[in-house]
C-alpha positions as CSV (number, residue, x, y, z in Angstrom):
1,M,-60.0,-22.3,11.6
2,P,-58.8,-24.7,8.8
3,D,-61.0,-25.5,5.9
4,E,-63.1,-28.5,6.8
5,G,-63.5,-31.2,4.1
6,K,-60.3,-30.3,2.3
7,A,-57.4,-32.7,2.2
8,P,-54.2,-31.5,3.7
9,P,-51.5,-30.5,1.2
10,L,-49.2,-33.2,-0.1
11,P,-45.6,-33.2,1.1
12,D,-43.0,-32.1,-1.4
13,C,-41.9,-35.7,-2.0
14,A,-45.2,-36.4,-3.5
15,N,-45.0,-33.4,-5.9
16,P,-43.5,-34.5,-9.2
17,S,-42.2,-31.0,-9.8
18,A,-40.2,-31.0,-6.5
19,P,-36.5,-31.6,-6.8
20,P,-35.5,-35.2,-6.1
21,N,-34.5,-36.2,-2.6
22,P,-30.7,-36.8,-2.7
23,G,-31.1,-39.9,-0.5
24,V,-33.5,-41.6,-2.8
25,L,-31.9,-43.9,-5.4
26,W,-35.0,-44.3,-7.6
27,D,-38.6,-43.2,-7.7
28,E,-41.0,-45.9,-8.8
29,S,-43.8,-43.3,-9.2
30,R,-41.8,-41.7,-12.1
31,G,-41.1,-45.1,-13.7
32,D,-37.5,-45.1,-12.7
33,A,-35.9,-48.4,-12.0
34,M,-32.8,-49.4,-10.1
35,Q,-30.2,-50.6,-12.6
36,A,-27.2,-52.8,-11.9
37,V,-24.3,-54.4,-13.7
38,V,-22.5,-57.6,-12.8
39,G,-20.0,-57.0,-10.1
40,D,-22.0,-54.2,-8.3
41,R,-22.3,-54.7,-4.6
42,L,-25.7,-54.7,-2.9
43,V,-26.6,-53.7,0.6
44,I,-29.9,-54.6,2.2
45,H,-30.3,-52.5,5.3
46,G,-31.7,-54.1,8.5
47,K,-35.4,-53.6,9.0
48,L,-35.2,-53.6,12.8
49,V,-33.0,-51.7,15.2
50,G,-29.9,-53.8,15.8
51,Q,-30.4,-56.0,12.8
52,A,-27.3,-56.2,10.7
53,D,-27.2,-55.1,7.0
54,R,-26.7,-57.9,4.4
55,H,-24.0,-57.4,1.8
56,G,-23.7,-59.2,-1.5
57,E,-22.4,-59.1,-5.1
58,I,-24.5,-59.2,-8.2
59,L,-23.6,-62.2,-10.2
60,E,-26.2,-62.0,-13.0
61,V,-28.6,-59.3,-14.3
62,R,-31.7,-61.0,-15.8
63,G,-33.8,-57.9,-16.6
64,E,-33.4,-55.6,-19.5
65,N,-30.8,-52.8,-19.3
66,G,-29.7,-53.7,-15.8
67,A,-33.2,-54.0,-14.4
68,P,-34.1,-56.7,-11.8
69,P,-34.3,-59.5,-11.1
70,W,-30.6,-60.0,-10.2
71,L,-28.9,-63.1,-9.0
72,V,-27.0,-62.1,-5.8
73,R,-24.5,-64.0,-3.7
74,F,-24.4,-62.6,-0.2
75,D,-21.2,-62.6,1.9
76,D,-22.5,-65.6,3.9
77,G,-22.5,-67.7,0.6
78,H,-26.3,-67.6,0.2
79,E,-27.5,-67.0,-3.4
80,T,-30.9,-65.8,-4.4
81,L,-32.8,-64.2,-7.2
82,L,-33.7,-60.7,-6.0
83,Y,-36.1,-57.9,-6.8
84,P,-34.8,-54.9,-4.7
85,G,-37.0,-53.1,-2.2
86,A,-36.7,-49.7,-0.6
87,D,-34.2,-51.1,1.9
88,C,-31.7,-51.9,-0.9
89,E,-28.8,-49.8,-2.0
90,L,-26.3,-50.4,-4.8
91,E,-22.6,-49.7,-4.5
92,R,-20.9,-49.4,-7.9
93,E,-17.8,-51.4,-8.7
94,R,-14.9,-49.0,-8.6
95,Q,-13.1,-48.5,-11.9
96,A,-9.4,-49.3,-11.9
97,R,-7.1,-46.4,-12.8
């Protein structure tokens, strides 16, 4: 019989000594922040099944050291000042060889 009154153990992702999850771009609990440079591409994944991803380009970085907010122009021409959420992913601009 399990111990009553005890909280269940935390999953590894909540344990700061656990290795980082390779799919996680940043961990706000550790104070990490997503950093971008002008020209990076941004993907905001759809929140519902069947909802299309939104793609855009970072035009300006207004935070310190690449931190948000960023001015983003989406492929449909819409521009907005953006603080990324968990559904955002950065695609680095490829370096010319």
